[in-house]
VEXLOZA-674791 format. One line per 5 residues: number of its first residue (from 1); their letters; for each residue x, y, z of C-alpha. Coordinates in nm, 3 decimals. Example, Ala and Ser with C-alpha at 12.3 -4.5 7.8 and 13.67 -1.06 7.14 Angstrom:
// VEXLOZA-674791
1	AS	1.230 -0.450 0.780; 1.367 -0.106 0.714 $
//
This chain:
// VEXLOZA-674791
1	MKRDF	-1.453 -2.252 3.176; -1.468 -2.301 2.800; -1.655 -2.030 2.609; -1.813 -2.042 2.265; -1.782 -1.722 2.062 $
6	TQRFG	-1.886 -1.871 1.729; -2.233 -1.712 1.737; -2.121 -1.365 1.835; -2.147 -1.094 1.569; -1.791 -0.962 1.602 $
11	FLVND	-1.638 -1.309 1.593; -1.840 -1.418 1.290; -1.777 -1.101 1.091; -1.403 -1.113 1.161; -1.378 -1.485 1.093 $
16	VAKLY	-1.568 -1.458 0.763; -1.350 -1.161 0.660; -1.032 -1.350 0.748; -1.137 -1.664 0.560; -1.260 -1.467 0.260 $
21	GQQFD	-0.938 -1.263 0.256; -0.719 -1.573 0.266; -0.907 -1.731 -0.023; -0.902 -1.409 -0.225; -0.530 -1.363 -0.162 $
26	RLARK	-0.452 -1.718 -0.276; -0.659 -1.686 -0.594; -0.538 -1.335 -0.681; -0.173 -1.431 -0.641; -0.227 -1.738 -0.859 $
31	RIGLS	-0.438 -1.577 -1.133; -0.317 -1.217 -1.160; 0.006 -1.210 -0.959; -0.122 -0.955 -0.709; -0.179 -0.990 -0.336 $
36	RAQCR	-0.502 -0.896 -0.167; -0.327 -0.591 -0.017; -0.212 -0.480 -0.362; -0.565 -0.526 -0.499; -0.698 -0.315 -0.211 $
41	VLGAL	-0.459 -0.033 -0.304; -0.567 -0.045 -0.668; -0.933 -0.065 -0.564; -0.906 0.235 -0.332; -0.751 0.437 -0.613 $
46	AMRGD	-1.013 0.319 -0.863; -1.293 0.427 -0.628; -1.162 0.783 -0.659; -1.191 0.770 -1.037; -1.069 1.086 -1.204 $
51	EQPLS	-1.105 1.296 -0.892; -0.806 1.446 -0.715; -0.555 1.161 -0.671; -0.485 1.042 -0.319; -0.159 1.100 -0.140 $
56	QVELA	0.015 0.798 0.006; -0.086 0.918 0.355; -0.453 0.948 0.252; -0.433 0.606 0.093; -0.290 0.461 0.415 $
61	QRLDL	-0.576 0.615 0.614; -0.841 0.475 0.377; -0.688 0.128 0.394; -0.620 0.142 0.769; -0.254 0.065 0.707 $
66	SAMAV	0.065 0.238 0.814; 0.222 0.491 0.578; 0.526 0.264 0.562; 0.318 -0.036 0.455; 0.146 0.166 0.182 $
71	GSLCD	0.481 0.303 0.070; 0.613 -0.052 0.026; 0.297 -0.162 -0.158; 0.322 0.142 -0.387; 0.690 0.069 -0.453 $
76	RLEAA	0.605 -0.281 -0.576; 0.297 -0.171 -0.770; 0.485 0.114 -0.937; 0.777 -0.113 -1.031; 0.528 -0.353 -1.192 $
81	GWLRR	0.359 -0.070 -1.384; 0.022 -0.078 -1.202; 0.043 0.278 -1.068; 0.254 0.589 -1.081; 0.345 0.844 -0.819 $
86	EPSSS	0.418 1.207 -0.875; 0.511 1.480 -0.632; 0.234 1.716 -0.533; 0.252 2.055 -0.701; 0.179 2.226 -0.370 $
91	DRRVN	0.394 2.018 -0.132; 0.702 1.835 -0.252; 0.694 1.607 0.054; 0.365 1.457 -0.070; 0.335 1.195 -0.343 $
96	RVHLA	0.008 1.173 -0.534; -0.078 0.821 -0.647; -0.241 0.754 -0.986; -0.365 0.429 -1.139; -0.183 0.326 -1.452 $
101	PSAEK	-0.407 0.227 -1.746; -0.283 -0.133 -1.713; -0.441 -0.151 -1.367; -0.794 -0.153 -1.513; -0.744 -0.504 -1.650 $
106	ALDAA	-0.607 -0.622 -1.314; -0.904 -0.468 -1.134; -1.146 -0.641 -1.369; -0.970 -0.971 -1.297; -0.981 -0.904 -0.921 $
111	LTISD	-1.356 -0.834 -0.942; -1.407 -1.157 -1.134; -1.220 -1.345 -0.860; -1.429 -1.170 -0.596; -1.758 -1.248 -0.774 $
116	SLHAR	-1.661 -1.614 -0.811; -1.555 -1.641 -0.448; -1.874 -1.467 -0.337; -2.083 -1.712 -0.537; -1.896 -2.012 -0.398 $
121	ALAAF	-1.904 -1.888 -0.038; -2.278 -1.822 -0.053; -2.374 -2.119 -0.274; -2.600 -2.264 -0.002; -2.803 -1.940 0.010 $
126	TSAER	-3.103 -1.864 -0.202; -3.095 -1.546 -0.408; -3.326 -1.381 -0.155; -3.103 -1.489 0.136; -2.795 -1.345 -0.037 $
131	AQLLA	-2.972 -1.014 -0.091; -3.097 -1.014 0.268; -2.750 -1.090 0.406; -2.595 -0.801 0.214; -2.876 -0.567 0.319 $
136	LLGKA	-2.840 -0.664 0.686; -2.462 -0.625 0.678; -2.513 -0.283 0.519; -2.742 -0.186 0.807; -2.484 -0.310 1.060 $
141	RQGLM	-2.219 -0.099 0.886; -2.446 0.206 0.898; -2.503 0.150 1.269; -2.130 0.130 1.335; -2.066 0.440 1.124 $
146	ALDLE	-2.330 0.625 1.326; -2.145 0.528 1.644; -1.826 0.676 1.497; -2.011 1.003 1.429; -2.151 1.008 1.782 $
151	DAEQA	-1.806 0.948 1.928; -1.659 1.228 1.715; -1.933 1.469 1.824; -1.885 1.381 2.192; -1.510 1.436 2.160 $
156	R	-1.569 1.796 2.053 $
//
């Protein structure tokens, strides 16, 4: 029996994320020479601002990637001058990752790509529909985060 999953929430969210990610990756590689994964690393670091820098392990956890994958991404980004790593003062096994000043320009370019892609992907929506979509997705995220909290509390 053939089944249609195209109207199921999980399928749609994953499919939209996959398609968006592929388009973003193509445009970012072409325009700024960075992959989507590399932009995600820079973005995660930028979200920390001037707070305590993340370790590579913490960065891997935030990005839901393996430590090895983040290590490889950091190697390439450091070689290109987008970030720098320094050993932790309290644990020499830990590398703290810092954005290089040059990364700000790349992040601005990545956000411009994202804004353009967002506008093109949602061109058929009215302004009110775009706002409603983002609000509803935010509520779905909150609901899923609440489930994570419930699961963590039940595990105790």
